[in-house]
N, C-alpha and C positions, 0 to 999 in steps of 0.2 A: 672667620670661625665656620667649621667646618658643621652643617647641616647633616643627623639625622634624615635618612630616608621617611620618610610616614607610610606605616603600614597599614593596611584596612581589613579582613576578612566579614564576610558576610555570605549569609545562608536562605536560599531560598525554598518554602516549600513548593510544590505545586501537587493539585488533588484534581481531577478529574472522573465521569465516573461515564462506561458504558451500559447504556437502556439497550430494550428489547422490546417490542412491539409489533403490531399490527393495526396498521388504518389510522396511523397517525393524528393525522389531520380529518380526520371522523368527528365533531361537535362530541359524541358520548365520550373519545378520550380527549382525558385529563394531563396524560403526562405533559406533551408541548409546555404547554400550559404551566405545569406546576414546577419545569424543568425550569423555565424565565425564573418563576417566582421565588424561585432560592436561592436565587443574583439580588431579587431586588423587592419585599413582598410590599405588599399592598402601592406598587407605583408600574403604570404604563411603561415597559421595556423597548424602547425604540430599534426594530427588524428591518433591514435589508436582506430580500433572499435573491440567490444567485443560485440560478436551477441548470442544470444540463438539459442542452436542448431538447437531447432526444430521451432523455427521463418525459421530460413533458409531452414530447409525441406520443409517446406511450401511455402516457397516464392523462388523456384528455382534459380529465376535471381540475386537475393538480392545485394548475393555478387560486381557482375559483376555491378551492378545498381553504385553501389556504389564506384564503382572504374572506371567507366564511366563518373560517376558524376566528379569525384575530377579532374581527368584528364580533361575535359573539362571549370572548374573551375581553372584549378593550378596556376594561379595569386594569387587565395587567399587559396586552399585548398592544402596541403600537406599531401596525403594519404600513412600512413606506412604497414599496414598488419590488416589483421584481425583475430582474436583469437575466437573460436567458445568452449561456453561454455554449460554443461547441464543444463538444462530450468526445473522448479518447485524447490521444496523446499528441492530436495537432494544438490543443488550446496551450500546453507547457512547451509548445514551437512556437510561438507564437505576442510578441510580448504585449500587441494590442490589445489583446484580452487582459491582461492585468489591467493596463491604461483604463479597461471600462470598467473591470469593477472598482479602482481606484475615483473614478471618476463619479461612480455609483452612491460612494461613501460620503466622497464631495458633496456633490448635491441632496443627497438624502438628509443632510449634515447628520452622519455617522461620528458620532467621538467615542472615548474608551469607556462612554457609558452603556452602551448601544451594542449590541449583535450584527454581526454577518452569520446569518444560516444559509451552509452551503450542501443545498440538492444535488445532488453525483456521483459518478464513478468514483476511482481511485484518481485520474490522474484532472478533471473538475479539483476537485477537494484538494490536492496540490497547490496549482494555480491557485485557487481562491487563496486557501491558506497562506500563501506565500504574500499575496496581496495586503492580506487582514496584517501578517504582522506587521508589514512594512508604514502602514497607514498610520500616521500619529505615535510613528514608533511601537503600533501595536494594538486594534480595535477587536475586540473576543468573536471568539469563531464559535460559533453550534456546527455539528459538523452531521448530515445525516444522508450515508452511505447506499448508492442502491445496486452495486453491484456485490456478487461475491467476497472478489478479493479484497475492495476497499471495507468491504462489513467486517474479515477476520484479519485484515492485513492494516494494509496501508492510511486507513483513514482514521487507525487506534494507537497510532503515535505522535512523535511529539516533533515530527518531520517535515517540512512545506518546500515546496521548489519547481523551477521550471530548467526546461533545456536551453542552451547556448553554445557558441563556437561549438556546435554538434556533437555536445556531451551532454548527458541524462544529470538529471540535476545540478548543473554547475551554478545555477545559483538558487540559493535556500537560507534558509532561516531552522532556529530549532527554535518553537514557541503552542505550546500547548493548548490542544483546545477548551473552551470550558468546558462542554460535554460533545460527547457520540452519540446518537441516537438510534440503534438499527431498526426498521421495519422490514420485516419479512416479505411486504406484500409487492417492496417492490421489484424483488427477484421474481416474481410469477414472469415475467414478461424479456427476459432476459433474455438472449438466442444461448443456442443449446455451448458452444464456444467458450461465450460470456459465463453463462454455467457451470462448468469447468474450470475454468482459466484460472480461478483462486484457489481450490484444491490444490495445486503444485505448491502456494505457500502453506497450504495446513501439513502435505507433505516434507516441506524440507523443514519445519521445526519438528517433525514427528522424528527424521531423519537423525537428526542433532542432540534429540532432548527426552524424546517419550519412546518409546520402545512401544508399549500398550497404543499408544494413541495408531504409530501408524499398523497394528496389527489391527484398527478399528477399522481406518481407512480402506488395507485391504480385506478387509470381511465382508466390507459395503461396496466394493468399488465399483459392482453391478446396479448396487439398490442409487450411488452417485451416479454415476450415469443416465440412469432411468430420473433422475430428477425425482427422487423421494424427498420432500420440504422436511421428514424432521429427523433422517440424515445429517442432510445437509445444515437443517439450524444446530446440531448439536457439533457438525466437523466445524463451525463457524466460532461456536462460542468458544470451542474449546482453544482454537488454535489465535481466536483473538485474549484467550484468558492469559495461554502462554509467552506471546508477544508482550503485554501488558506488566506481566511479572519480570520479563527479561528489562524492560525498559524500568522497572523501580526496584527490581534486584539488581542486576545484573553487576551497578559499580559504574557504567558509565552511560544514560542516560541521554549527551549530546554529545560523545562519539569521540573524548578526547584522545583517544586512545588508536590503537592501530588494529585490533582485533573485532571484528565485526558477524560473528558468528551469524545474525539473521539476514546476514547479505550471501551465504550459501549458496551458489550458484549463479551470482550475479551479477559475476561480473565477466563470464561468456552474455550472460542473457541481457544487460545492458548494451555490450555491444551490438549481438546481435537484431538487438532495436533499430538501433542506428542504422546499421546495417545495410537493413529490408527497409528504409525509411521509414519507420516506425509501423510497418504494415505488420507485425507478431505485435498482436498482444502482450501484455506485460507476463501475465500468467504464464503464455504459449510460452513467453523467452525463458523464461523461469523453471517451466517443465523440461525446457530442451537445455540448460543450464544445468542445472543438478544431474539430471541424464549424462554430460558431459563430465562432469566431475566424478560423478561415483564411477562409469566406465575408466575414470582414470586414478580415484582409487582401487580400485581391483586390478588394474595394470601394476601401482606402484606396489602388490603386495599388502594392502590394510585391507580390504576387505576382499572374502572369495567370494567364488562362483557363482552358488548357489545364493549367497545374499544377493548378488548382484540380478543374479534375474526376478527374485521375490522383487524387486522395487524398480528395473523396471517395466516388468510387467503388471504392477497396480498401476501405473502411468499407461499404457498401453488401457486395461484394462477399462477403465476412465475414458477414454479418446484422445485421450496426447499426440500428435504427430513428434515422435522426439528425432528424427531429421536435424542436423544440421544444415544452417543456409549456407552452404560454400558448393560454389563451381569447380574454380582455381584454384593451383597452388596461391597465387595472389589474393584472393578471398580467404584463405585459411590462414595467410600471414597478417594479413589486417583482422580478424576475428585475432590472432592472441597479440596483438597491439594491446588489445583490450584488459591483458594483466600488467599493465605497463601502465594504464588510463585510471586503471582502478587501481592501484600504488598511490597514481596523483592525486586521487579523489581523499583516500583514507589518510595520506601523510604520513611520513614516517617507512620505515619498513615494509617492503612486501607482506602484509597475511594473507590467505585464502585458506575457508574453512572446509574439511574433507570430511569422509567419516572412518573410521575402522570397528565400528559396527553398528549394526541398527542400534539407534538411539545415543550414539555415542562421535561426538566432533572431532577430530584431530586438525589444530591447525600449521602451516607450515608455511615454511618465509621463501623459496624457490617454488619454483616450478620449471619439468623439464620439457623443455619445447616440443623435441623430438616425442617423448614419451604423449603428451598432449596431443597434437598431428596422428596417433598412432589409436587414441582413444574418439577422433572424432572417426577416423574411414572406420572403425570396429563399431561406432552409430550405427554411420548411414549405411554399413553393408547390413547389420540388422536389420533396416528399417526398412531395407527393399521389399 
């Protein structure tokens, strides 16, 4: 007897919100309680907090504020404990940090109706999100990002990951959070490097999608450099909105295809992070990667010299160092290996996003290595 294949099709709707506030764990601020109460009304939801050690160091009252807040709202919030993990890319390079989170989930008896609450920068949020996604096949995650880059980019998406085999984001999941809460107060203690790093992601989406947004950043570059909080809040809001819209409306939220426009500048950025032992912050590397690809776009005849000058001047005014960290011919060859690694990470044929005008992207399937080497030389000569 010939048996027919059994077919099944189903779809799952995902919904999550990004909230904006200040002093989230002030007892007078109801937002955190209300977000959790929206999941299960009139039930105390069990919470495990995983906190970036650097954030805890800068905000010494954070844990006591969390404990007081949860005690005050104990009818809705059941605090268990807080785990502290190192911030920065090191936490994504060390699988022991994933194990620590998993141990915490186990010890606190966090189940699929409980929450892991992650407070930290983008790397911590990536790592904790990965651990939460594999515990019990997925426990609920609430993200509280604490850097510009995580508030406008890495925490608002559906991806979680760690690094292994000396490759960025080699292990990871697609697992949307329950919600994200941006607290602007966390930004007040950022170093200048961390303050500007996330703007690279805003410039990324502006350059490929929205010339008006690029012009806003261009007009306010000095204010951004000088830490104008209101300007930065608009940059974060607009960038996050564009990222979330692309995820929902771009037709490929889990990246099953080969085109990833939101990775503009990232093939080189990921490789430079790895080459420098992750001494470069992700935003710093993205700025360099975008600069390299816009110089290449100019050399390939896609954009004019005046457009290129405008783009590079905005990055430089904000305070980015655009030099590509290569010293030898071998360094250049290693960097260019990142093109193939990027293709492998995507799967399928190579697809690199360039621009052919401000606010307009152009995907290409080949890169001329000779021209890219010229782009590296051109950019480094400019940055001397």
